[in-house]
C-alpha positions as CSV (number, residue, x, y, z in Angstrom):
1,M,41.2,22.5,-99.5
2,S,38.4,21.5,-101.8
3,G,35.4,23.7,-102.8
4,L,33.1,21.7,-100.5
5,E,35.4,22.1,-97.5
6,A,35.7,25.9,-98.2
7,A,31.9,26.2,-98.4
8,Q,31.5,24.3,-95.1
9,A,34.1,26.5,-93.4
10,G,32.3,29.6,-94.8
11,L,29.0,28.3,-93.4
12,Q,30.6,27.7,-90.0
13,D,31.9,31.3,-89.9
14,A,28.6,32.8,-91.1
15,W,26.1,31.3,-88.7
16,R,26.9,33.7,-85.8
17,P,26.4,36.9,-87.8
18,A,23.3,35.3,-89.4
19,L,21.9,34.5,-85.9
20,A,22.7,37.9,-84.6
21,L,20.9,39.4,-87.6
22,L,17.9,37.2,-87.3
23,V,17.5,37.7,-83.5
24,G,19.3,40.9,-82.7
25,L,17.9,43.1,-85.4
26,P,14.2,42.6,-84.6
27,L,14.9,42.7,-80.9
28,A,16.9,46.0,-81.2
29,L,14.1,47.5,-83.3
30,L,11.5,46.4,-80.7
31,V,13.4,47.9,-77.8
32,L,14.1,51.1,-79.7
33,N,10.5,51.4,-80.7
34,E,9.4,51.3,-77.1
35,A,12.1,53.8,-76.1
36,V,10.9,56.2,-78.8
37,A,7.3,55.9,-77.6
38,T,8.3,56.5,-74.0
39,L,10.4,59.5,-74.9
40,V,7.7,61.0,-77.1
41,R,5.2,60.6,-74.2
42,R,7.6,62.4,-71.9
43,G,8.2,65.2,-74.5
44,S,12.0,64.5,-74.4
45,A,14.3,66.1,-76.9
46,L,16.0,62.7,-77.2
47,A,13.0,61.2,-79.1
48,A,14.3,62.4,-82.5
49,P,17.9,61.0,-82.1
50,V,16.6,57.6,-80.8
51,A,14.0,57.5,-83.7
52,F,16.9,58.1,-86.1
53,L,18.8,55.3,-84.5
54,R,15.8,53.0,-84.9
55,N,14.9,54.1,-88.4
56,V,18.3,54.5,-90.1
57,I,21.4,53.4,-88.1
58,V,20.1,49.9,-87.0
59,P,18.8,48.9,-90.4
60,V,22.0,50.0,-92.1
61,L,24.1,48.2,-89.5
62,G,22.0,45.1,-90.2
63,F,22.8,45.5,-93.9
64,V,26.5,45.8,-93.2
65,V,26.4,42.6,-91.0
66,L,24.5,40.8,-93.8
67,L,27.1,41.8,-96.4
68,D,30.3,41.3,-94.3
69,G,29.4,38.6,-91.8
70,V,26.8,36.4,-93.6
71,L,27.8,36.8,-97.3
72,G,31.5,37.4,-96.6
73,L,32.0,40.1,-99.2
74,P,35.6,41.5,-99.3
75,D,36.2,45.1,-98.2
76,D,37.0,46.3,-101.8
77,D,33.6,45.1,-103.1
78,L,31.3,47.9,-104.3
79,W,28.3,46.9,-102.2
80,A,30.5,46.5,-99.1
81,R,32.0,50.0,-99.6
82,L,28.6,51.6,-100.2
83,A,27.2,49.9,-97.1
84,H,30.2,51.0,-95.0
85,T,29.8,54.6,-96.3
86,A,26.1,54.6,-95.5
87,L,26.8,53.3,-92.0
88,W,29.5,55.9,-91.2
89,V,27.3,58.8,-92.7
90,A,24.4,57.6,-90.6
91,L,26.5,57.4,-87.5
92,V,27.9,60.9,-88.0
93,A,24.4,62.3,-88.6
94,G,23.1,60.4,-85.5
95,A,25.9,61.8,-83.3
96,L,25.3,65.3,-84.5
97,S,21.5,64.9,-83.9
98,L,22.2,63.6,-80.4
99,A,24.6,66.5,-79.6
100,N,22.0,69.0,-80.9
101,A,19.3,67.4,-78.7
102,V,21.4,67.3,-75.6
103,L,23.0,70.8,-75.9
104,F,20.4,72.9,-77.5
105,E,16.9,71.4,-77.6
106,G,16.2,71.2,-73.9
107,A,18.2,74.3,-73.0
108,P,16.7,76.5,-70.4
109,A,15.7,80.1,-71.4
110,G,18.5,82.6,-70.9
111,S,21.3,80.0,-71.1
112,W,24.1,80.3,-73.6
113,Q,22.7,77.3,-75.5
114,S,19.3,79.1,-76.1
115,R,21.1,82.2,-77.4
116,V,23.1,80.4,-80.1
117,P,21.4,81.2,-83.4
118,K,20.0,78.3,-85.4
119,L,22.0,79.6,-88.5
120,L,25.3,79.2,-86.6
121,R,24.4,75.7,-85.4
122,D,23.5,74.7,-88.9
123,L,26.7,76.1,-90.3
124,V,28.8,74.3,-87.7
125,R,26.9,71.1,-88.4
126,L,27.5,71.5,-92.2
127,V,31.2,71.9,-91.6
128,L,31.3,68.9,-89.3
129,V,29.4,66.8,-91.8
130,L,31.6,67.8,-94.7
131,G,34.7,67.1,-92.7
132,A,33.4,63.7,-91.7
133,A,32.3,62.9,-95.3
134,A,35.9,63.7,-96.5
135,I,37.4,61.4,-93.8
136,I,34.9,58.6,-94.7
137,Y,35.6,59.0,-98.4
138,A,39.3,58.8,-97.8
139,Q,39.1,55.8,-95.4
140,V,36.4,53.6,-97.1
141,W,37.2,54.3,-100.7
142,D,41.0,54.7,-100.2
143,A,41.1,58.1,-101.9
144,D,43.9,60.6,-101.7
145,L,42.4,64.0,-100.7
146,S,45.5,66.1,-100.7
147,G,44.8,67.8,-104.0
148,A,41.2,68.4,-103.1
149,L,42.2,69.8,-99.7
150,T,44.7,72.2,-101.4
151,A,42.1,73.4,-103.9
152,L,39.5,73.8,-101.1
153,G,42.0,75.8,-99.0
154,L,42.8,78.1,-101.8
155,G,39.1,78.4,-102.8
156,G,38.2,79.2,-99.2
157,L,40.9,81.9,-99.0
158,V,39.6,83.5,-102.2
159,L,36.0,83.3,-101.0
160,G,36.9,84.6,-97.6
161,L,38.7,87.6,-99.1
162,A,35.9,88.3,-101.6
163,L,33.1,88.0,-99.0
164,Q,35.0,89.7,-96.1
165,E,32.4,92.4,-95.5
166,P,29.3,90.2,-95.7
167,L,30.8,87.5,-93.6
168,G,31.9,90.1,-91.0
169,N,28.3,91.4,-90.9
170,L,27.0,87.9,-90.6
171,F,29.2,87.1,-87.6
172,S,28.6,90.5,-86.0
173,G,24.8,89.8,-86.3
174,S,25.3,86.3,-84.8
175,M,27.3,87.8,-81.9
176,L,24.5,90.3,-81.3
177,L,22.0,87.5,-81.3
178,M,24.1,85.5,-78.8
179,E,25.0,88.3,-76.4
180,R,21.6,90.2,-76.7
181,P,22.9,93.4,-75.2
182,F,19.5,95.1,-75.9
183,E,16.1,94.2,-74.6
184,V,12.7,95.2,-76.0
185,G,11.9,98.7,-74.7
186,D,15.6,99.9,-74.3
187,E,16.4,103.4,-75.5
188,I,19.3,103.4,-77.9
189,E,21.1,106.0,-80.1
190,V,23.0,105.0,-83.2
191,G,24.6,107.6,-85.5
192,G,22.6,110.5,-84.1
193,T,19.3,108.7,-84.4
194,A,17.6,107.7,-81.2
195,G,14.7,105.3,-80.6
196,V,13.0,102.8,-78.3
C-alpha cells in the first residue's frame, strides 16, 4: 500500500471520532451545564459530581478521543499514556465524589452516614485513590509494582507497630464519634471524676 492510500485509509477511519468530537463534545457540555444549573437550583448534593463530570471528565475524554481516534497515536506514545492516565484518574475521582454525594452529603440527621466522621471518610478516600493510582500506573504504563508493594507492606507494618497507640486512640475516637453514646447534658464518671 502506498503512502497516499495509507493516508486515505487513515482519514476514512478518523472521520467518525472527529465528528463525535465536533458534535458530541459541545452537546454533552451543553446538556451537563443545564443539569448542573438545575441541580444547583434544587440544592442537590449531586451538583458537585455533575459539575466535575462537565469540567474535568468530559474534556479529558475529548482529548483522549482526539489523540486516539482522530490522530491515531499508538498506545505506547507518551501523550496517549498521559491522556489515558488523566482520564482514569478523573474517572476515579468522579466516582468517589459521586459516592460521597450519594452516601453522605444528603444523609438524614441521626443516620449512620451522618455519624461517620469526615476524617474517616477522607482516609478511606485516600486509600482508594492510592490503590486506583497504583492500578492505573501498572495498566497504562506497563509497570511492575511487585517490589513497590512489598516495600509498602513492610513499611506499613513498621509504621503500624510504631504508631500502634496513636492509631488505636484515633480509631477509638472515631468509633466514639460514630456511635455517640453520650449526649450533651449526660452525667458521666471517668476514673473517679464526675461531670455533666
